[in-house]
C-alpha positions in Angstrom: 0.0 -0.2 -0.1 1.3 3.5 -0.9 1.7 5.8 1.9 1.0 9.7 1.6 3.7 12.2 1.1 1.8 14.0 4.0 1.2 11.3 6.3 1.4 11.9 9.8 1.0 10.4 13.2 -0.9 13.4 14.0 -3.6 13.3 11.3 -6.4 13.4 14.0 -5.5 17.0 14.6 -5.3 18.1 10.8 -8.4 19.2 9.0 -10.6 16.1 7.3 -12.8 16.1 4.4 -15.6 17.3 6.6 -13.9 20.4 7.1 -12.6 21.3 3.7 -14.3 22.8 0.8 -15.2 20.2 -1.9 -16.6 22.4 -4.7 -14.7 24.1 -7.4 -17.2 25.6 -9.3 -15.5 25.0 -12.5 -18.1 23.9 -15.4 -17.2 20.7 -17.3 -18.2 19.8 -20.9 -20.6 17.1 -21.6 -17.9 14.6 -23.2 -15.8 14.7 -19.8 -18.7 13.2 -18.2 -19.5 10.7 -20.9 -15.9 9.6 -21.1 -15.6 9.1 -17.0 -18.9 7.0 -17.1 -17.5 4.9 -19.6 -14.3 4.3 -17.6 -16.3 4.2 -14.2 -18.7 1.5 -15.2 -16.5 -0.7 -17.0 -13.9 -0.9 -14.2 -16.7 -1.4 -11.5 -18.0 -4.3 -13.3 -14.7 -5.7 -14.0 -13.8 -5.7 -10.5 -17.3 -7.0 -9.2 -16.9 -10.0 -11.7 -12.9 -10.7 -11.1 -11.9 -9.4 -7.7 -15.2 -9.0 -5.7 -13.2 -8.3 -2.6 -10.8 -5.7 -3.9 -11.4 -2.3 -2.4 -10.9 0.6 -4.6 -12.3 4.2 -4.9 -12.9 5.9 -8.1 -13.2 9.8 -8.2 -14.4 12.3 -10.6 -13.7 16.0 -10.3 -13.5 15.2 -6.7 -10.7 17.3 -4.9 -7.4 15.6 -3.8 -5.8 17.4 -1.1 -2.2 17.0 -0.9 -1.1 20.1 1.0 -2.0 22.4 3.8 -2.6 25.9 2.4 -4.4 29.1 2.7 -6.9 29.1 1.2 -7.3 25.3 1.7 -8.1 24.8 -2.0 -4.7 25.9 -3.1 -3.2 22.7 -1.5 -5.9 20.6 -4.0 -6.5 19.6 -7.4 -9.8 17.8 -8.9 -8.7 15.3 -11.6 -11.2 14.4 -14.1 -10.9 10.9 -13.1 -8.5 8.9 -10.5 -8.4 5.5 -8.9 -7.4 4.7 -5.4 -6.3 1.1 -4.4 -7.3 -0.6 -1.0 -9.8 2.0 0.1 -13.4 1.5 0.3 -16.3 3.8 -1.1 -17.3 5.0 2.1 -15.1 6.7 5.0 -16.3 5.7 8.4 -19.9 4.8 7.0 -20.4 8.1 5.1 -19.5 9.4 1.5 -16.5 11.5 1.2 -16.7 15.3 0.3 -13.0 15.1 -1.0 -9.9 12.7 -0.8 -7.5 14.1 1.9 -4.0 12.3 1.7 -3.1 13.0 5.1 -6.4 11.2 6.4 -6.5 8.3 4.0 -2.7 7.7 3.7 -2.8 6.0 0.1 -1.9 7.8 -2.9 -4.2 7.5 -6.1 -2.8 4.9 -8.4 -3.8 6.3 -11.7 -5.0 10.2 -12.3 -6.5 11.2 -15.8 -7.1 14.7 -17.2 -9.5 15.0 -20.1 -8.1 18.2 -22.2 -10.9 20.6 -22.6 -11.3 22.4 -26.2 -9.3 25.0 -24.5 -6.4 23.6 -22.7 -6.6 24.1 -19.0 -3.1 23.6 -17.6 -2.7 19.6 -17.9 1.0 20.0 -18.7 1.8 23.0 -16.1 4.8 22.2 -14.4 4.7 25.4 -12.1 5.6 24.5 -8.6 3.0 23.8 -6.0 0.1 25.1 -8.7 0.8 23.3 -11.9 -1.4 20.2 -12.5 1.6 18.3 -13.7 4.0 19.3 -10.8 1.1 18.5 -8.1 0.4 15.0 -9.7 4.4 14.3 -9.9 5.7 16.1 -6.9 2.8 16.9 -4.4 0.5 13.9 -5.0 3.2 11.4 -6.5 0.4 9.3 -8.3 2.1 6.5 -10.0 0.4 6.9 -13.4 -0.7 10.4 -15.1 -2.4 10.3 -18.4 -3.4 13.2 -20.7 -6.0 12.6 -22.8 -6.9 15.2 -25.7 -10.2 13.7 -27.2 -10.3 16.6 -29.6 -7.1 15.9 -31.4 -7.2 12.0 -30.7 -4.0 12.3 -28.5 -3.0 10.3 -25.4 -0.1 11.1 -23.3 1.1 8.4 -20.7 3.3 9.0 -18.0 4.4 6.8 -15.0 6.4 7.9 -11.8 10.0 6.6 -12.1 12.6 7.8 -9.2 10.1 10.6 -8.5 9.7 12.2 -12.0 7.3 11.5 -14.7 8.6 9.7 -17.7 6.7 8.6 -21.0 5.1 5.1 -20.2 6.0 2.6 -22.7 3.5 0.8 -24.6 3.2 -3.1 -24.7 2.5 -4.8 -27.8 -1.0 -4.3 -28.1 -0.2 -0.6 -27.8 -1.4 -0.4 -24.4 -0.3 0.9 -21.0 0.0 -1.6 -18.2 -0.8 -0.8 -14.5 0.3 -3.9 -13.0 -0.8 -3.4 -9.6 -4.5 -3.4 -10.9 -4.0 -6.1 -13.3 -5.1 -3.8 -16.2 -4.0 -1.5 -19.2 -5.3 1.4 -20.6 -5.3 2.7 -24.3 -7.5 4.2 -26.9 -10.2 2.2 -28.6 -12.2 3.3 -31.9 -15.8 2.2 -31.9 -19.5 2.8 -30.9 -20.3 3.7 -27.6 -23.2 6.1 -26.2 -24.4 5.9 -29.9 -21.2 7.7 -30.9 -18.4 6.4 -33.1 -14.9 7.8 -32.1 -12.0 7.0 -30.1 -12.6 6.5 -26.5 -9.9 6.1 -23.6 -10.6 2.6 -22.2 -9.6 -0.2 -20.2 -8.4 -4.0 -21.0 -7.2 -6.8 -18.6 -3.7 -8.0 -18.7 -4.5 -10.3 -21.3 -5.8 -8.0 -23.8 -9.6 -8.6 -23.2 -11.6 -5.4 -23.2 -13.6 -4.3 -20.1 -17.1 -4.0 -21.3 -19.6 -1.7 -19.4 -23.1 -3.4 -18.3 -24.7 -2.3 -21.6 -22.1 -3.7 -23.7 -21.9 -6.9 -21.6 -25.7 -7.2 -21.8 -25.7 -7.0 -25.5 -22.9 -9.6 -25.9 -24.8 -12.0 -23.6 -27.9 -11.6 -25.6 -25.9 -11.9 -29.0 -24.5 -15.3 -27.7 -28.0 -16.5 -26.6 -29.4 -15.5 -29.9 -26.7 -17.4 -31.7 -27.3 -20.6 -29.4 -31.0 -20.5 -30.3 -30.1 -20.0 -34.1 -27.7 -23.0 -33.8 -30.2 -25.1 -32.0 -33.0 -24.3 -34.4 -30.6 -25.1 -37.4 -29.8 -28.5 -35.7 -33.6 -29.2 -35.3 -34.0 -28.0 -39.1 -31.2 -30.3 -40.2 -32.7 -33.2 -38.2 -35.9 -32.6 -40.0 -34.7 -32.2 -43.3 -32.5 -35.6 -43.1 -35.7 -37.5 -41.8 -37.5 -35.8 -45.1 -34.7 -36.9 -47.2 -34.7 -40.7 -46.0 -38.3 -41.0 -46.2 -37.9 -39.7 -49.8 -35.0 -42.3 -50.7 -37.1 -45.1 -49.1 -40.2 -44.3 -51.3 -37.9 -44.2 -54.4 -36.7 -47.8 -53.6 -40.2 -49.0 -52.9 -41.0 -47.8 -56.3 -38.0 -49.6 -57.8 -39.4 -53.0 -55.9 -36.8 -53.0 -53.3 -37.7 -53.2 -49.5 -35.6 -50.6 -47.8 -35.9 -52.6 -44.4 -34.2 -55.6 -45.7 -31.1 -53.7 -47.0 -27.8 -54.8 -45.1 
């Protein structure tokens, strides 16, 4: 388990998610919401099916507090999407207002930013304020992803000796997240009634993680195919019986008793 860079034995005297602001009042476009929903739905379904006891937390446009500042939000960033391992959905039985590193003590495994039509500083390395700097030096997330859906460009980084380096794609063109048993990359196809490139997850064997609607459609297709095959088998059997009867009738016309044939 990764420990927070700001973890402290006196965390009880520091502000918690109940004390800190949790709304940034920054508007987001509709694509961000849809893209995040695809990632969340497919990941949640996969873990439910494959690793039912695994605890994880997904955030979307939620503050991650990494430093104590005045005002408080100067020490926070709200990524478009992030995932934390080994943390439950509820904290002490209630929903979080934000994710506070010195309270949670677990660093997010992956942080994603979706570039808006007007870039919003995803590459900013300004110390203590730029997103790139904060994710690298403040939060220290092992994986940082910048997805530009308007230009179909994906930038993948992983933390190596305290600095982000460009991640290396595997033979499938995906970027592994070993601790999750997943990999991510771009997928071209139809989702939410739109054909385009989407940022998606696969398992470490290259199997695409489906969302519930996709899984339902896949299962229905398999059921339809099985039914079609069963019907075809019945039809084939009926046709074979008809052909056999016709052949026997022909033999009888020729004076041959088919029942006495060897």
